[in-house]
MIKOL-130720 format. One line per 4 residues: number of its first residue (from 1); their letters; for each residue x, y, z of N, C-alpha, C, CB. Coordinates in steps of 0.05 Angstrom, whole numbers, plus 5000, padded with zeros to 4 digits. Glycine has a CB too. Example, Ala and Ser with C-alpha at 12.3 -4.5 7.8 and 13.67 -1.06 7.14 Angstrom:
<sites>
1) AS) 5264/4886/5156/5246/4910/5156/5264/4934/5156/5226/4911/5181  5257/4955/5142/5273/4979/5143/5258/5001/5157/5282/4988/5114
</sites>
This chain:
<sites>
1) MDTE) 5441/5084/4089/5424/5100/4115/5434/5083/4139/5386/5099/4113  5444/5094/4163/5450/5083/4184/5429/5085/4202/5474/5091/4192  5423/5059/4192/5391/5054/4213/5392/5055/4244/5378/5021/4210  5422/5041/4249/5426/5043/4277/5421/5069/4290/5451/5034/4284
5) RHSP) 5433/5086/4278/5438/5118/4288/5407/5124/4291/5458/5144/4263  5391/5124/4272/5366/5132/4265/5340/5119/4279/5364/5128/4237  5344/5101/4290/5326/5080/4303/5322/5091/4331/5339/5050/4304  5298/5093/4344/5299/5103/4372/5315/5085/4392/5269/5106/4382
9) LRHT) 5316/5095/4411/5335/5083/4436/5311/5070/4453/5354/5110/4456  5314/5044/4460/5296/5027/4480/5307/5042/4507/5303/4989/4479  5283/5045/4516/5286/5050/4547/5291/5029/4559/5264/5060/4561  5300/5033/4588/5314/5013/4606/5300/5021/4629/5346/5014/4608
13) VAIL) 5290/4996/4649/5279/4997/4671/5289/4981/4687/5255/4995/4669  5295/4993/4715/5297/4969/4736/5278/4962/4753/5317/4971/4752  5272/4935/4760/5257/4926/4775/5266/4917/4804/5246/4909/4762  5263/4936/4824/5278/4933/4848/5261/4917/4874/5287/4963/4855
17) SRGD) 5273/4900/4884/5262/4885/4904/5284/4877/4923/5247/4861/4892  5272/4868/4942/5288/4864/4965/5300/4837/4969/5273/4871/4988  5320/4826/4969/5333/4802/4973/5362/4797/4987/5335/4794/4950  5370/4773/4987/5395/4773/4997/5419/4768/4976/5394/4754/5018
21) AAAR) 5442/4765/4988/5463/4763/4965/5453/4741/4941/5494/4751/4980  5451/4715/4952/5444/4694/4936/5421/4700/4913/5436/4672/4954  5401/4714/4927/5379/4723/4906/5392/4745/4887/5350/4737/4922  5408/4761/4891/5419/4781/4875/5436/4767/4855/5435/4800/4891
25) RDAT) 5453/4748/4862/5465/4735/4844/5450/4723/4823/5477/4719/4856  5429/4708/4828/5415/4690/4812/5390/4703/4799/5407/4666/4829  5387/4725/4803/5363/4746/4791/5364/4741/4761/5369/4782/4798  5339/4737/4755/5337/4734/4726/5303/4751/4723/5339/4694/4714
29) AQNS) 5302/4750/4696/5271/4762/4691/5254/4737/4692/5266/4778/4658  5260/4719/4686/5251/4688/4683/5243/4681/4705/5269/4668/4675  5259/4681/4727/5250/4668/4755/5243/4692/4778/5278/4648/4769  5238/4713/4765/5230/4730/4783/5193/4727/4791/5240/4759/4769
33) RFVR) 5183/4735/4806/5156/4733/4814/5144/4754/4798/5150/4736/4845  5156/4778/4788/5155/4792/4772/5149/4788/4734/5174/4800/4781  5152/4765/4732/5160/4756/4706/5142/4771/4688/5158/4725/4701  5113/4766/4692/5099/4779/4675/5094/4811/4673/5079/4767/4678
37) VFEA) 5105/4824/4688/5114/4853/4688/5136/4859/4668/5125/4862/4717  5159/4840/4672/5180/4839/4655/5170/4831/4622/5201/4816/4669  5148/4812/4623/5140/4811/4594/5122/4832/4584/5127/4786/4587  5105/4847/4597/5096/4867/4595/5111/4889/4581/5088/4870/4616
41) LAVV) 5125/4901/4596/5145/4917/4587/5162/4913/4563/5160/4919/4605  5167/4889/4559/5182/4880/4535/5166/4883/4503/5190/4848/4541  5143/4887/4511/5115/4880/4488/5117/4911/4485/5078/4861/4502  5120/4933/4499/5117/4966/4492/5147/4967/4483/5107/4990/4522
45) GIDA) 5164/4955/4483/5193/4963/4477/5210/4975/4496/5194/4981/4458  5206/4964/4526/5223/4975/4549/5241/4943/4556/5199/4990/4580  5260/4950/4556/5284/4932/4570/5283/4932/4596/5311/4941/4564  5270/4916/4616/5273/4910/4643/5290/4886/4653/5249/4907/4652
49) RPVI) 5301/4903/4672/5327/4888/4690/5317/4886/4719/5359/4907/4691  5321/4858/4731/5316/4856/4760/5350/4870/4772/5308/4818/4771  5332/4881/4799/5351/4890/4816/5349/4885/4842/5354/4912/4815  5366/4868/4854/5357/4860/4888/5373/4880/4900/5365/4827/4901
53) YDEI) 5358/4889/4919/5368/4908/4943/5374/4894/4970/5346/4930/4951  5395/4899/4986/5398/4900/5013/5419/4918/5023/5402/4875/5022  5414/4931/5045/5434/4948/5061/5458/4944/5056/5433/4946/5088  5472/4915/5056/5496/4914/5054/5506/4917/5031/5503/4895/5063
57) FADA) 5496/4913/5010/5506/4923/4978/5490/4947/4962/5503/4897/4957  5481/4961/4978/5468/4983/4971/5482/5006/4952/5461/4994/4994  5512/5008/4954/5525/5025/4937/5526/5012/4906/5554/5029/4950  5529/4984/4902/5524/4973/4880/5495/4977/4867/5530/4947/4883
61) VRDQ) 5477/4972/4885/5445/4981/4874/5446/5006/4863/5421/4982/4896  5459/5022/4879/5457/5055/4869/5466/5059/4844/5473/5076/4885  5491/5039/4840/5502/5045/4811/5486/5034/4790/5530/5035/4807  5471/5009/4791/5453/4999/4772/5431/5018/4764/5442/4974/4782
65) LLAV) 5422/5028/4788/5396/5045/4786/5402/5074/4770/5384/5053/4820  5426/5087/4776/5433/5107/4756/5440/5102/4730/5452/5119/4764  5438/5073/4722/5448/5066/4692/5420/5060/4678/5469/5037/4690  5401/5064/4690/5376/5065/4671/5359/5089/4671/5358/5043/4679
69) DGVL) 5336/5085/4657/5314/5106/4655/5299/5113/4674/5298/5100/4640  5294/5084/4685/5270/5087/4705/5271/5062/4720/5239/5092/4690  5256/5063/4748/5260/5043/4771/5232/5041/4779/5281/5053/4796  5220/5016/4780/5197/5008/4794/5205/4995/4815/5180/4994/4780
73) VWVD) 5195/5001/4837/5205/4994/4866/5180/4973/4877/5209/5025/4888  5187/4949/4886/5171/4935/4902/5186/4926/4926/5160/4914/4888  5186/4940/4949/5198/4940/4983/5177/4944/5001/5220/4965/4991  5173/4928/5016/5153/4935/5036/5165/4951/5059/5140/4912/5046
77) PIHQ) 5150/4967/5071/5157/4986/5093/5172/4969/5118/5129/5000/5104  5164/4948/5120/5171/4929/5142/5178/4902/5128/5147/4926/5163  5196/4889/5131/5204/4860/5120/5223/4850/5136/5215/4858/5091  5217/4826/5153/5236/4813/5167/5253/4829/5191/5254/4803/5146
81) GKTR) 5236/4854/5195/5252/4872/5220/5267/4893/5204/5276/4853/5241  5274/4893/5183/5286/4912/5161/5263/4931/5153/5297/4894/5133  5273/4961/5153/5258/4977/5141/5263/4990/5114/5255/4993/5156  5254/5008/5108/5270/5028/5082/5284/5049/5091/5251/5042/5061
85) EALD) 5289/5054/5113/5304/5077/5125/5329/5085/5111/5311/5072/5152  5347/5068/5099/5368/5063/5079/5354/5071/5052/5380/5031/5081  5334/5059/5044/5330/5055/5016/5315/5078/5012/5317/5028/5006  5303/5091/5020/5290/5120/5018/5306/5139/5004/5285/5131/5046
89) PLLR) 5327/5144/5023/5342/5167/5011/5361/5160/4990/5356/5182/5032  5370/5129/4988/5378/5127/4959/5365/5130/4938/5386/5109/4953  5336/5124/4946/5319/5129/4918/5316/5159/4915/5287/5115/4918  5313/5172/4934/5314/5202/4925/5336/5214/4910/5313/5218/4946
93) EVAA) 5363/5205/4920/5388/5209/4906/5385/5202/4880/5410/5193/4916  5379/5176/4871/5378/5168/4843/5356/5182/4830/5376/5139/4841  5335/5192/4838/5313/5210/4824/5325/5237/4817/5288/5216/4843  5339/5245/4841/5351/5272/4834/5368/5277/4813/5365/5281/4853
97) QGPW) 5376/5254/4801/5405/5252/4783/5388/5246/4757/5432/5223/4794  5363/5234/4751/5350/5231/4727/5331/5213/4726/5366/5226/4708  5338/5190/4731/5319/5163/4731/5293/5173/4747/5336/5134/4750  5273/5162/4732/5249/5161/4738/5238/5143/4764/5239/5155/4715
101) VSAH) 5229/5148/4781/5229/5122/4806/5195/5125/4815/5256/5131/4841  5186/5102/4814/5156/5096/4823/5155/5073/4841/5136/5090/4797  5146/5072/4865/5136/5102/4871/5158/5114/4886/5108/5104/4888  5160/5147/4882/5180/5158/4899/5175/5158/4920/5188/5180/4895
105) PDVI) 5195/5160/4946/5188/5161/4973/5172/5185/4979/5210/5159/4991  5176/5207/4967/5161/5227/4977/5137/5223/4969/5169/5249/4972  5130/5209/4949/5096/5204/4944/5088/5180/4965/5087/5192/4907  5105/5158/4966/5095/5142/4988/5086/5160/5020/5119/5120/4993
109) LKMG) 5104/5175/5024/5100/5191/5047/5073/5203/5050/5119/5211/5047  5064/5216/5026/5036/5228/5020/5016/5205/5024/5033/5241/4988  5016/5187/5009/4991/5174/5004/4993/5140/5012/4983/5179/4971  5018/5129/5014/5022/5107/5020/5029/5099/5056/5043/5102/5000
113) VKDV) 5013/5121/5069/5016/5113/5097/4986/5116/5113/5041/5132/5112  4984/5105/5137/4959/5115/5145/4952/5136/5147/4951/5109/5161  4967/5158/5150/4959/5183/5152/4939/5189/5135/4979/5200/5149  4943/5184/5112/4924/5186/5086/4893/5185/5093/4931/5160/5065
117) LYRT) 4892/5162/5114/4862/5157/5124/4848/5183/5138/4862/5132/5147  4865/5197/5153/4858/5221/5165/4859/5244/5151/4871/5225/5184  4872/5251/5130/4881/5273/5115/4855/5272/5090/4917/5269/5104  4845/5250/5085/4821/5252/5067/4796/5240/5075/4827/5240/5043
121) RHLG) 4795/5240/5101/4769/5237/5119/4744/5246/5108/4771/5251/5145  4743/5267/5089/4727/5288/5082/4716/5274/5052/4745/5320/5080  4734/5255/5041/4723/5245/5018/4696/5229/5017/4741/5231/5009  4690/5217/4997/4665/5194/5000/4674/5170/5013/4653/5184/4970
125) WGAD) 4703/5168/5016/4709/5140/5022/4721/5146/5056/4734/5124/4996  4710/5167/5066/4716/5167/5093/4702/5154/5112/4718/5188/5101  4715/5160/5141/4699/5147/5165/4708/5164/5185/4705/5116/5173  4692/5154/5208/4703/5168/5241/4732/5163/5243/4688/5153/5271
129) THRY) 4748/5181/5228/4779/5181/5237/4791/5200/5252/4796/5182/5216  4813/5194/5268/4825/5214/5286/4852/5204/5285/4813/5216/5316  4871/5220/5293/4905/5219/5286/4913/5225/5319/4920/5251/5259  4932/5209/5327/4951/5222/5342/4979/5227/5340/4951/5213/5360
133) DTAA) 4986/5253/5347/5009/5260/5335/5039/5249/5353/5007/5294/5331  5027/5252/5379/5047/5242/5409/5031/5221/5419/5053/5267/5436  5050/5208/5436/5045/5189/5453/5025/5202/5480/5074/5177/5462  5034/5223/5488/5018/5239/5505/4989/5246/5494/5033/5265/5511
137) SFRD) 4986/5258/5473/4957/5262/5465/4940/5227/5455/4959/5289/5434  4954/5212/5449/4943/5189/5451/4928/5183/5479/4963/5172/5445  4949/5183/5501/4939/5172/5525/4918/5193/5535/4963/5168/5547  4920/5215/5527/4893/5234/5535/4865/5231/5518/4902/5266/5532
141) EFPA) 4870/5231/5497/4844/5227/5482/4832/5201/5475/4846/5239/5458  4846/5182/5471/4837/5160/5460/4816/5140/5486/4865/5144/5448  4825/5142/5510/4808/5127/5526/4775/5137/5524/4819/5129/5555  4777/5162/5523/4749/5171/5524/4734/5166/5500/4747/5198/5531
145) RLQA) 4740/5170/5475/4741/5162/5448/4733/5128/5449/4772/5170/5436  4747/5111/5459/4740/5087/5460/4710/5077/5477/4765/5077/5469  4712/5089/5501/4689/5092/5517/4664/5100/5501/4694/5112/5536  4664/5120/5490/4643/5138/5475/4631/5122/5452/4656/5166/5462
149) NGPR) 4646/5113/5438/4639/5107/5408/4641/5077/5404/4661/5122/5387  4654/5059/5420/4653/5028/5410/4678/5018/5401/4634/5023/5388  4682/4998/5391/4704/4987/5379/4719/5001/5364/4699/4968/5367  4744/5008/5367/4764/5024/5346/4785/5010/5332/4779/5046/5359
153) VLKQ) 4799/5017/5315/4821/5005/5301/4834/5025/5297/4816/4990/5279  4863/5014/5309/4886/5032/5316/4904/5022/5292/4899/5028/5350  4920/5044/5277/4940/5038/5263/4963/5051/5260/4933/5034/5244  4990/5036/5261/5013/5051/5262/5018/5064/5235/5037/5033/5271
157) NRGN) 5031/5087/5229/5030/5100/5203/5044/5089/5184/5036/5124/5204  5067/5074/5190/5076/5057/5166/5076/5029/5177/5106/5066/5153  5077/5011/5158/5072/4979/5161/5055/4966/5142/5060/4972/5189  5062/4944/5141/5052/4920/5126/5043/4898/5134/5066/4913/5112
161) GGQG) 5028/4881/5125/5018/4852/5137/5006/4854/5164/5042/4831/5140  4990/4874/5170/4979/4874/5188/4995/4881/5216/4969/4852/5186  5021/4887/5209/5038/4895/5232/5026/4925/5244/5073/4897/5221  5025/4924/5275/5011/4954/5282/4988/4964/5278/5021/4972/5271
165) VWKV) 4968/4938/5271/4947/4946/5265/4926/4935/5285/4943/4941/5241  4910/4949/5301/4896/4935/5327/4867/4936/5332/4907/4946/5351  4853/4916/5334/4821/4928/5337/4819/4924/5377/4789/4900/5313  4810/4948/5382/4810/4953/5410/4780/4957/5418/4827/4978/5416
169) EALP) 4774/4944/5439/4742/4946/5453/4744/4947/5480/4720/4920/5448  4729/4961/5489/4721/4963/5522/4709/4935/5536/4694/4988/5526  4721/4928/5554/4703/4903/5565/4687/4915/5584/4721/4877/5580  4663/4905/5579/4638/4911/5595/4648/4903/5623/4611/4895/5586
173) NADG) 4633/4916/5644/4636/4913/5674/4664/4906/5687/4617/4892/5682  4685/4917/5668/4719/4921/5679/4728/4941/5673/4740/4904/5668  4726/4955/5691/4736/4985/5693/4771/4986/5681/4733/4996/5729  4774/5001/5659/4804/5001/5650/4809/4977/5635/4825/5003/5673
177) MVRV) 4796/4962/5632/4805/4932/5617/4798/4932/5587/4788/4904/5630  4818/4927/5565/4808/4922/5541/4814/4896/5526/4816/4940/5528  4797/4890/5505/4808/4868/5493/4817/4876/5461/4786/4843/5495  4836/4867/5456/4852/4875/5431/4861/4849/5420/4877/4895/5437
181) LHAQ) 4862/4860/5394/4871/4837/5373/4887/4847/5354/4850/4823/5358  4910/4834/5350/4930/4844/5329/4921/4829/5301/4963/4836/5338  4925/4850/5283/4917/4838/5254/4936/4822/5241/4911/4859/5234  4960/4816/5252/4976/4793/5238/4966/4765/5242/5006/4792/5249
185) RGSL) 4970/4754/5221/4965/4723/5221/4975/4707/5243/4977/4710/5199  4949/4694/5257/4957/4674/5280/4954/4688/5309/4989/4664/5275  4948/4715/5304/4943/4729/5331/4913/4720/5347/4943/4762/5323  4916/4723/5371/4897/4717/5392/4883/4740/5408/4910/4700/5411
189) PEDM) 4859/4738/5415/4852/4763/5431/4866/4765/5453/4824/4765/5438  4872/4791/5470/4888/4788/5496/4865/4813/5508/4929/4797/5494  4869/4802/5538/4848/4821/5555/4874/4835/5570/4821/4802/5578  4870/4858/5570/4895/4871/5588/4884/4900/5599/4926/4875/5568
193) PLDA) 4896/4910/5617/4893/4942/5628/4896/4959/5598/4923/4952/5654  4885/4976/5598/4884/4997/5572/4915/5014/5576/4852/5024/5576  4919/5016/5602/4947/5036/5607/4970/5017/5592/4957/5041/5645  4963/4987/5600/4990/4971/5591/4986/4972/5555/4990/4933/5607
197) FLAR) 4961/4969/5547/4960/4971/5514/4975/5001/5502/4922/4971/5504  4967/5018/5522/4972/5046/5510/5002/5040/5508/4963/5075/5530  5015/5033/5527/5052/5032/5529/5062/5017/5506/5066/5014/5557  5041/4995/5499/5052/4979/5481/5053/4994/5455/5037/4953/5479
201) CEPY) 5037/5010/5447/5037/5026/5425/5057/5047/5419/5016/5037/5426  5072/5057/5443/5082/5084/5443/5112/5080/5423/5087/5097/5478  5120/5058/5418/5145/5059/5396/5132/5060/5367/5167/5030/5398  5117/5065/5362/5097/5066/5335/5105/5101/5329/5054/5057/5344
205) FGWG) 5102/5119/5353/5106/5147/5349/5131/5154/5338/5104/5161/5372  5155/5128/5349/5180/5135/5342/5187/5127/5314/5198/5124/5360  5175/5106/5301/5178/5100/5275/5157/5115/5252/5175/5070/5276  5137/5115/5257/5119/5128/5239/5109/5149/5242/5103/5116/5233
209) GCVI) 5113/5166/5269/5109/5193/5271/5082/5199/5292/5105/5205/5241  5059/5179/5279/5032/5189/5291/5016/5153/5290/5013/5220/5265  4993/5156/5305/4979/5132/5305/4955/5140/5294/4975/5118/5332  4938/5126/5280/4913/5132/5263/4890/5117/5283/4915/5118/5227
213) DQAF) 4868/5123/5282/4845/5113/5293/4818/5113/5282/4843/5122/5314  4815/5092/5266/4786/5095/5257/4762/5073/5273/4788/5088/5222  4736/5079/5267/4717/5069/5277/4717/5037/5261/4691/5089/5274  4709/5014/5283/4713/4987/5263/4687/4985/5251/4721/4958/5279
217) QPRL) 4694/4970/5229/4669/4967/5207/4656/4940/5213/4679/4967/5172  4631/4946/5222/4626/4914/5227/4615/4899/5206/4608/4909/5249  4616/4902/5181/4613/4887/5153/4641/4881/5145/4599/4906/5129  4664/4880/5164/4684/4866/5160/4686/4839/5149/4693/4866/5178
221) PDGM) 4669/4817/5157/4667/4793/5152/4657/4793/5117/4648/4779/5175  4647/4812/5110/4640/4811/5080/4658/4815/5060/4622/4827/5074  4682/4819/5068/4709/4814/5061/4719/4850/5047/4711/4784/5035  4744/4845/5038/4759/4870/5031/4758/4873/4997/4792/4869/5043
225) IRCY) 4752/4894/4991/4754/4899/4954/4780/4917/4956/4723/4921/4935  4798/4902/4941/4828/4917/4934/4819/4928/4908/4859/4896/4930  4826/4952/4903/4822/4971/4880/4846/4974/4867/4813/4997/4887  4857/4957/4849/4885/4964/4841/4884/4989/4816/4899/4934/4828
229) MSGA) 4900/5003/4816/4906/5030/4805/4935/5031/4792/4904/5051/4827  4935/5035/4763/4955/5047/4752/4959/5074/4743/4959/5035/4735  4970/5097/4754/4966/5119/4759/4942/5126/4767/4971/5131/4742  4919/5140/4747/4898/5151/4760/4874/5125/4750/4892/5187/4750
233) KVAG) 4880/5110/4735/4865/5093/4725/4862/5067/4736/4872/5092/4703  4838/5049/4742/4835/5025/4750/4845/5006/4736/4813/5021/4753  4867/4986/4751/4875/4963/4730/4866/4942/4740/4905/4959/4724  4849/4936/4759/4833/4913/4760/4826/4914/4794/4851/4884/4747
237) FGHQ) 4810/4890/4804/4799/4888/4830/4811/4863/4845/4769/4886/4828  4806/4856/4870/4813/4835/4883/4787/4833/4905/4843/4839/4895  4776/4813/4910/4758/4809/4926/4768/4788/4948/4733/4802/4910  4768/4795/4976/4776/4773/4994/4761/4771/5024/4807/4775/4998
241) LIKA) 4758/4745/5026/4741/4747/5052/4768/4742/5075/4712/4718/5052  4776/4766/5085/4794/4766/5103/4788/4760/5131/4803/4786/5101  4812/4744/5147/4806/4745/5179/4814/4762/5196/4813/4725/5193  4834/4781/5186/4846/4802/5203/4825/4813/5219/4860/4824/5186
245) LIPP) 4829/4822/5247/4821/4829/5261/4787/4815/5269/4826/4854/5255  4787/4793/5266/4758/4778/5267/4775/4752/5288/4741/4766/5228  4762/4748/5310/4767/4728/5328/4771/4703/5319/4751/4728/5344  4793/4685/5320/4793/4654/5309/4777/4640/5320/4815/4639/5311
249) PPEG) 4762/4613/5309/4743/4601/5315/4755/4584/5345/4734/4586/5287  4740/4573/5357/4754/4554/5382/4772/4535/5377/4735/4538/5396  4777/4527/5348/4799/4510/5342/4831/4525/5339/4791/4496/5315  4828/4546/5341/4855/4568/5346/4860/4579/5317/4887/4553/5360
253) PDAP) 4878/4602/5320/4888/4614/5291/4898/4599/5273/4908/4631/5293  4907/4571/5278/4919/4555/5251/4901/4540/5239/4941/4536/5256  4876/4543/5251/4852/4521/5234/4845/4531/5212/4824/4514/5249  4836/4513/5202/4826/4515/5164/4809/4542/5166/4799/4484/5149
257) EAQP) 4791/4545/5184/4773/4562/5190/4775/4588/5196/4763/4555/5204  4801/4589/5202/4815/4616/5216/4836/4627/5189/4838/4606/5249  4836/4616/5163/4854/4628/5148/4834/4645/5128/4874/4608/5136  4849/4662/5114/4836/4680/5094/4826/4668/5073/4852/4699/5085
261) GPRI) 4809/4673/5062/4801/4664/5032/4819/4667/5008/4778/4679/5024  4819/4660/4991/4835/4667/4965/4824/4698/4950/4830/4639/4942  4847/4707/4946/4830/4736/4936/4825/4730/4905/4852/4770/4941  4799/4732/4901/4791/4728/4874/4795/4750/4858/4765/4719/4871
265) MRGP) 4808/4753/4834/4819/4773/4821/4798/4782/4797/4848/4763/4811  4795/4805/4786/4775/4816/4769/4788/4834/4746/4756/4832/4787  4778/4840/4729/4793/4861/4712/4779/4884/4718/4794/4856/4680  4791/4905/4706/4778/4930/4713/4745/4937/4704/4797/4950/4700
269) DASQ) 4737/4914/4691/4707/4917/4676/4692/4901/4691/4703/4909/4644  4701/4889/4712/4679/4870/4726/4657/4889/4739/4693/4851/4750  4630/4876/4730/4612/4889/4734/4604/4897/4761/4596/4877/4722  4609/4878/4778/4597/4885/4808/4612/4907/4820/4598/4860/4829
273) FQAL) 4641/4918/4807/4655/4938/4815/4651/4967/4807/4676/4932/4809  4638/4970/4783/4636/4992/4766/4626/5014/4779/4621/4988/4745  4609/5013/4806/4605/5039/4821/4629/5048/4837/4582/5036/4839  4642/5026/4846/4668/5039/4854/4693/5045/4836/4677/5024/4874
277) RRSM) 4693/5033/4815/4711/5043/4797/4701/5068/4788/4716/5026/4776  4676/5076/4782/4668/5108/4775/4678/5129/4796/4635/5113/4773  4674/5118/4821/4682/5133/4845/4709/5145/4847/4681/5117/4866  4730/5118/4843/4758/5122/4836/4767/5134/4817/4768/5103/4834
281) EDQW) 4759/5134/4793/4775/5147/4769/4763/5178/4771/4768/5130/4735  4732/5180/4778/4724/5207/4770/4723/5224/4795/4696/5206/4755  4722/5210/4821/4718/5231/4842/4742/5226/4855/4693/5230/4860  4747/5207/4876/4764/5200/4900/4792/5207/4885/4760/5164/4913
285) TPQL) 4800/5193/4863/4829/5195/4857/4834/5224/4848/4838/5174/4835  4818/5240/4837/4827/5271/4833/4827/5285/4855/4811/5288/4816  4807/5280/4874/4810/5294/4905/4829/5285/4920/4787/5290/4924  4842/5256/4926/4869/5253/4936/4882/5266/4922/4879/5229/4937
289) MDTL) 4895/5272/4897/4915/5289/4889/4916/5315/4900/4914/5291/4865  4894/5327/4892/4885/5353/4901/4887/5358/4934/4857/5356/4893  4885/5338/4953/4886/5343/4976/4913/5336/4990/4866/5333/4986  4929/5319/4975/4955/5315/4983/4975/5329/4965/4961/5286/4984
293) GIDE) 4967/5343/4948/4988/5359/4925/5001/5340/4912/5012/5378/4936  4992/5318/4898/5005/5299/4879/4991/5306/4855/5002/5267/4885  5014/5312/4834/5003/5313/4804/5000/5279/4794/5029/5332/4782  4984/5284/4771/4981/5253/4758/5007/5237/4754/4968/5253/4729
297) PSLP) 5021/5254/4737/5053/5235/4733/5063/5224/4756/5080/5253/4722  5057/5243/4783/5073/5223/4803/5059/5207/4815/5087/5235/4824  5038/5198/4811/5028/5175/4820/5040/5147/4808/5001/5178/4815  5043/5130/4834/5055/5104/4823/5046/5086/4803/5056/5089/4841
301) AIWD) 5062/5068/4787/5055/5055/4766/5032/5038/4776/5078/5040/4755  5038/5026/4798/5014/5008/4814/5008/5018/4840/5023/4977/4820  4984/5022/4847/4983/5019/4876/4953/5011/4881/4992/5046/4891  4949/5013/4901/4923/4999/4910/4912/5013/4932/4927/4971/4919
305) ADFL) 4885/5012/4931/4870/5024/4952/4845/5010/4964/4863/5048/4943  4851/4999/4991/4832/4972/5004/4811/4985/5015/4846/4952/5028  4788/4972/5009/4760/4983/5023/4745/4959/5035/4738/4997/5000  4736/4966/5056/4718/4954/5071/4687/4965/5064/4727/4959/5100
309) YGPR) 4666/4944/5062/4640/4951/5058/4632/4967/5087/4622/4923/5052  4622/4992/5082/4610/5008/5100/4584/5007/5098/4617/5032/5098  4566/5021/5116/4537/5020/5118/4519/5023/5094/4530/5038/5136  4502/5003/5085/4485/5013/5057/4474/5033/5061/4463/4996/5045
313) DATG) 4470/5056/5041/4455/5080/5044/4420/5072/5042/4467/5102/5019  4409/5099/5041/4377/5095/5042/4368/5074/5021/4360/5123/5035  4381/5073/4999/4370/5051/4976/4372/5025/4976/4380/5054/4952  4394/5017/5000/4407/4992/5005/4430/4988/4992/4391/4971/4998
317) TDTY) 4447/5010/4975/4467/5011/4959/4496/5011/4982/4462/5038/4937  4510/4997/4967/4536/4990/4990/4551/5010/4989/4557/4965/4984  4562/5025/5010/4580/5044/5008/4610/5033/5018/4570/5069/5023  4635/5046/5013/4658/5035/5014/4676/5052/5036/4669/5032/4985
321) VLCE) 4687/5041/5053/4708/5057/5070/4738/5049/5063/4703/5051/5104  4753/5068/5062/4782/5057/5058/4796/5055/5086/4801/5077/5037  4808/5026/5078/4824/5022/5108/4856/5027/5101/4819/4986/5122  4864/5031/5075/4898/5034/5071/4899/5030/5041/4920/5008/5087
325) INAS) 4920/5049/5035/4933/5052/5009/4960/5031/5008/4942/5086/5004  4967/5022/4988/4991/5009/4990/5006/5023/4963/4988/4974/4990  5029/5027/4973/5044/5042/4945/5072/5032/4947/5044/5078/4945  5080/5021/4967/5108/5011/4969/5109/4984/4948/5116/5004/5003
329) SCFA) 5097/4969/4957/5098/4936/4946/5074/4928/4940/5109/4913/4968  5056/4935/4917/5033/4925/4911/5033/4899/4894/5020/4946/4899  5029/4880/4909/5038/4853/4893/5022/4833/4915/5079/4847/4891  5010/4811/4905/5005/4805/4875/4982/4824/4857/4994/4775/4874
333) IPDD) 4981/4822/4837/4963/4835/4823/4945/4824/4803/4976/4852/4813  4924/4835/4792/4907/4822/4772/4923/4822/4740/4877/4841/4772  4910/4795/4728/4929/4789/4704/4927/4817/4685/4918/4757/4684  4904/4832/4688/4905/4859/4668/4928/4878/4679/4874/4878/4668
337) APAA) 4943/4875/4705/4954/4899/4709/4978/4908/4701/4954/4902/4729  4996/4877/4692/5018/4884/4681/5023/4897/4651/5028/4863/4682  4998/4894/4638/4998/4911/4614/4991/4939/4616/4982/4900/4595  4974/4947/4642/4969/4973/4648/4993/4988/4657/4948/4974/4667
341) IART) 5011/4973/4673/5029/4981/4684/5061/4992/4670/5030/4962/4698  5055/4974/4642/5077/4981/4615/5066/5002/4604/5081/4958/4590  5038/5006/4600/5030/5025/4586/5036/5056/4601/5000/5017/4580  5033/5058/4630/5034/5071/4643/5067/5082/4645/5019/5060/4661
345) VKHR) 5085/5063/4649/5117/5058/4651/5128/5078/4626/5127/5020/4645  5115/5067/4605/5121/5080/4576/5118/5110/4570/5103/5068/4557  5087/5120/4583/5084/5145/4579/5098/5159/4594/5062/5152/4580  5103/5150/4622/5121/5165/4640/5147/5167/4628/5123/5153/4668
349) LLRT) 5158/5154/4615/5191/5152/4608/5187/5171/4583/5206/5115/4598  5175/5171/4567/5172/5196/4540/5163/5218/4552/5149/5191/4514  5147/5221/4575/5147/5247/4587/5166/5260/4598/5133/5248/4601  5182/5242/4616/5209/5245/4629/5232/5253/4603/5218/5214/4646
353) QAVR) 5226/5238/4584/5245/5248/4558/5241/5275/4548/5241/5230/4532  5222/5272/4541/5208/5305/4528/5215/5330/4551/5165/5304/4524  5211/5327/4568/5215/5345/4596/5243/5355/4594/5212/5327/4626  5257/5330/4593/5296/5337/4590/5300/5348/4563/5320/5304/4590
357) SGA) 5289/5342/4546/5294/5351/4515/5278/5379/4512/5281/5325/4489  5270/5390/4531/5254/5420/4525/5232/5415/4504/5275/5444/4510  5218/5388/4501/5198/5392/4478/5174/5401/4490/5194/5366/4462
</sites>
């Protein structure tokens, strides 16, 4: 019997990340920061290969992606001044020709942008949230909202690493003056005219299309809980005492006291987060899919929802406020996540294969 003919073909997956020509030349699974993902995929019988992307060799990357069954993408929206403006059309083209792509750019535009905070504000993770679609509406509406409702957090629609995220508060006894603090590490509070700050934000409408406005959450110093998801299932948690949007100590933004604490990773069964897990798996993720028109097979193989602690309810139980969803480049990840990614990838590739064969 011809065993080679009758044994199943192994699926192939590209793990795509950004880098320069040297990184592309030297890339291996073993020297990749995603080495544990490569290992988990191998365990379930999937051959994975590293693919390094940059605009200058995009054509060669396209050829590599068209030669595999699936693509896992880890590329930030903004990296050292470069965006995904050229990459996203390339990924759409690849997906249209057959390979499964996660996360697909069209899915990112629904869930991996700050606009998701506005579109899902009615869910249990929602808060006082508004959207400005033009610079004119921003200028017309934001000043009164800031004056009436206290400190706000403004977020450009697409970004990462705190870029384009600002805490804004009106200065007392100083008409038309605000104190702003950028979420990027090393930022210092600035006092400036509100009109000048509004002008600073105008470029965000060209890149991201809108600006999202949320109420500042006073429990920010209690930390951020990152809920890692693979498809519709929780793959782990990370808790971190963040320093973004918290004024630095007198010693300055480079002082040890100004640095964020380590992100403490937990598995999906971590006891302190089981209420959050039940909400994510049983309520919020299904409601998210329904609201955004995303089916379960289109959810990214790895994504995360970042939560701040909201006000405690009448029984003293914590509530959670969504502050961001990361779907473009969710990394680092908990120890349990690579195996969860591998299971999701295998299921998605088998499903894609069955659809193509008409099974």
